[in-house]
N, C-alpha and C positions, 0 to 999 in steps of 0.2 A: 412487543416480543421480549421474552427473558430466557437467557440460558444460564443455568446455575450449576456449576461445578461439573462440567462435561468432561468425561474421560472415555477415551476409545483407542483400541488398537486392533490390527487385523491379525487373527489367529490367536487362539489361547495360548500356544507355546511362545509367542513373540514376547521378548523381554522389553522391547521399546514401545513407548506409547506414541500413537499418532497425534492424540490431543491430550493435554494434561490440564485439568481443572479449569476450564474456560467459563468465565463469567462475563456476560455480555447483555446489555439491554438496548433495544431500539425503541424510539418514540414514533408516534404516528406522524407521518409525513416526512420522516428523516431518512436521509441517504448515508449509510455507513460504508466506507470501503474497507475491505479485508485485503491487507497487503502483506507480502512476504515471498521469499524465494521459492522455487519449485521444491515440492515435497514437504513443505512445512505444515500442511494440514488444511488448507483453505478450502479445497473442494470437498474434503471429508466432512468439514463443518457444515457445509451446505447440505450435504446428503443426509446428515443427522436432523437438521432442521425440516427437511422436506419428508423425511420418513423412509429414505431408501436405505438407511443404515439404523441400527439400534445402538444407543450409547450403552457402554458397559456400566457407567455410573453417571449420576446427574439428572437433571430435568431440562425439558423444553416446555415452555409456556408461550401460547400464542393467543393474543386477544383476551387475555385473562384466564385461560383454561389451560390445564396441563395436557399435553398431546403425547408426551414421552417421559417416563420415569420408572422408578422401581416397581410400581404397581399399575402402570398405565401405559397404553399404547394405542394410538390412533393411526389407521392406514393413511398413506399420502393424500388420497382423494378426499379425506374428511377434515384436513387440518386447515383449509383456508390459506394455502400457500401457492403462489404462482412461481414458475420456474422458466427462465430464459437461458438457453444453452449457447455454448460458443458456436456451434454448427447449425443454429436455428432450429433443427429437429421439427420442421414443418412437414405435413402429410402431402406428398407429391401429387396424390390423386385427388385431392380436395382443392376447391377454389380458394382464394383469399378470403372471401366471406365465410365459407364453410370451416376454414382453419380458425378464424377469429372467434366463431360460435362454438368450437369444439367442446370447450369446458363447460358449457351451459346445459342445464338439464332440459330434457324434451319439452317443448311448450313453453320454455321460460321466456321472458321479455329480452328481446335482442337490441333494445334501443341503446344499451351501454356499448355493445359491440360496434354499432354503427357510429356512436359518438366518439369512440377510440379511433376508428379508422380514419374519421375526419380530423381528430386532433393530431394524429400522426402523420398526416398528409397522404393518406392512401385512398381518399374518396375517389370514385371513378375506376378503381382498379379491382373492385370486389369479385369480378368474374374471371380474373386472370389466375393462372396456376403458378405455384412457386418458381417454376423454371422460366416463366415469363416476367419475373420481377428482378430488379437489380439486387446486389447484395445488401445495400442499405434498406431497400424496401422490405426485403425479406427479414431482416433484423427488426424493423418496425413492426411487422406483421406478428413476428413472434412475441413482441411486447404486448401488442394488443390482445393476443390470444391469452397470455399469462394474466392480463388485467381484467378482461372481460367478466369473469365470475365475481369480481369484487373481493380479491384476497386481502387479508390484513397485511401479508408480508409477501414481497417479491424478492426472489433470489436470482442474482445474475452471475452466471459463471463465465467471466472474460467475454462479455457480449460484443465487443468491438474489435477484437483482435484480428479477425478475418476481413476487415473493411480497410479500404484505401484511407490515406491520411485525412483528406478533406471530408469525407463522409463521416469518418470516426469522430473527428472534432465537432462536427455539426450535431451528430447524434448524442454525444456525450453531454454536450451543453444543453440539450433539450430535455435530457432524462430527469433531472431533479424536478423541473416544472410539471412534467407529466405525472410523476409520482405524487406530488403535492396536490394536483387537481383530483386525483383519485383517491387521496386520503390513505394511501398504503405507505409502509415504511419499506425501505428496500436495503438488501445487503449485497454488495457488488464485489466480486473477486477480480483482483487485477495484479499483474507483476509490475505495473508502471506506476512509480511513485508520483510522477507529474500528473498523471490522470486522477489519481486518487486525491491528491491535494487540490486540483482544479475544481472538481465538482461535488465532493463529499461534504457533509456537515461534520462528520467526524471520521477519523481514521483509526483502524484497529491494526496493529503490527504483530504478525506472528513469526516465530522462528522455532522450528523443531517441536511444533505442537504447543508451544507456550505463548501466552499473550503478553508481550512486553509493555505495551502502552495502548490506550485508546484515548484520543484527545482530538481537538479541533486542529485543522491544518496548521493555523498560526502557532498554537502551543507546541505542536509536534515539531515545527521547525525552529522554534525559539528555545525550547526546553526538552529536547529528546530525553527519554527516561533512561536510556541505556546506551552504551557505545555502539551496539548493534544498530538501533534505531537511527542513530546519527549516521552511521556508515551506510545503512540500506537506503533510507529515505532521502537523506540530503546528499549522498555521494560525497561525504566529507572524508578527509584524511584522519587516520588514527596514528599518532606519534607516541611511541613508547617514551616514558620519562626515565632518563639515564640516571639522574640523581636529584635529591631534594635537600636543600639547605635553608632552614627557616621557612620563609614563604616563597622562595625562589626555586623554580624547576628548570633543570637543564635537559634539553632535547637535542637531537641531531641538527636542528635548524635554528638553535639559539635558546635563549632564557626566557622564561616567563614568570610573572608575578601573580600570586594569589591575590584576588581583590574582594573576595567575600568577607563580610564582617567577622565571620566566624572561621576565617581562612585557616589560621594555625591549627585550631581544634579539629576543623574539618580534614585537614590534611593528615593528622595524626590518625584519626578514625579511618581514613582511606588507606593508610599504611598498614594499619592493625588488621584490616579485613583479610590481608593475605593475597588480594588480587593485584595483578599487574597494574601499575598507573599508567594511564593513556590520556593524551589530549586529543579532543576532537577539533580539528581546524579545517576551515572552509577552504576550497581550491583558491578562492580570492585572496587569502591570508599569507600566501607564499610567493617569493620572488625567485627568479632564475638569473644567475650571474655566469655568463660564458667563462671557462677556465679549462684550458687544455689539460691541465695537471690535476684536476679535481677528480673525485671519486664518482660523483653523479654523472648520468648521461641520459639523453633524450631517448625514450622508448619509441614514441610516436606522438601524433597530434591529430586533432579534428578541427575542422573549420566550422565555427558556430555563427558565422555571419558578421558579428561585429567584434568577435575575440577568437582566440585559440584555446583549446582545451589540450593541455599537454600532459602526457604520462612520462614520469621521470623515475628512474631507478637509483636509489641512493643506499648503497650496501644492500640489505635484505628488504628495504622498504620501497614499496612502489607508490608514489604519490601523484595526485592530480592537481595541476595548476591552471587557473583561467589568467590568460595574459593578453594584452592588447595586441592589435594585428601588427604593429611595427616591431614586435618582438618575435621575428620570424627566424626561428632556429631550426635546422635540419635534423633529421633522425641520426642519433649517434653523437650529437653535440655533447662534449664534456662540459659539465657545469657544477657550480655550487648552488645550494639552496639555502634561503634564509627566510625568516618570517618578516612580514611588514610590520614595523613598529606600531603599536597601538592596536594591532589586531586582537580581538577578543576570541576565546576558546572556552572550551568546558573540559574539566578534569573528571574522568571516571576512574573508580567508582566515586560516587558522591554528588556529581554533577556540580562541582565547585567552579565558579568563574575565575578566569585568569586573563591576564593581559600580556601581550608581547612586550618585552623590555627592549628599550632603545639600546643598540650595540654600542660599546664603548669605542670612541674614536682613537 
């Protein structure tokens, strides 16, 4: 499947675009995650691919043929696309078997539907109605129905959000294998970075209708293309650069040293861009030092099993820190923050590598 320069907005009078120049290609058997905050255009993109909306500009090509473009439009039922909705969208008056076969033509071979029900662990439940199935079984049935006609593309709109944790983890781990066995590519919408990174071959990150980056989970984690990607996907901290002298950068938590081979030139280019300089720092890269006279204070914390996740207010900055369990500080604790010496970070714009400087004794 190929998306070429897709533009879309709701209402001719609207001045804001819902999607802006989206280019995306999915390969056979590949599962791509579509990740971004609410209102960024994820579901709209699915609707354009499925044929529920018409793009104002651009093309949608599926299995080598154009299905939407300036001079071309195919109805949803002729596109070879399967859709799995958040709320299952099963027909309550049909049995599981009838739901699974719903997309097949009259008289068509039903062996694929039977194989899918067995593959998805629904054998023996064919004569039950949707209300007689668990949430996980209903979502499996919705996936079987979407795959039964043999679509080239399967679109999944937050398919696991209504399931309990155990069922959600099990189903999402099975999804890539099911798609691979069916020879279909999949595009799954999610708000959850952990989910996207865990199961997808590649992840596409959207913000306000713009595609910031599409990359493998490993590349996305190691080299986020923008400060937004690092902030949203990695839940990392953004530290404004207070001043820059040579290759040394000063921040509210200490000094950092550029270490790219082109560090000096890269810093000059970043400064000349006119954008504010910011460091992307992992929650593991900061330390908390209790100090009753300090400016910072603990807003709250979450217990993660083996560590704490603290939120700390430092002036206008709200920062996240991962700390060991023995660092048990109450809400309201006054504190200083500093970086851990040797911590690596990225400077934006430019994605220049920096390292935390050992503080002077």
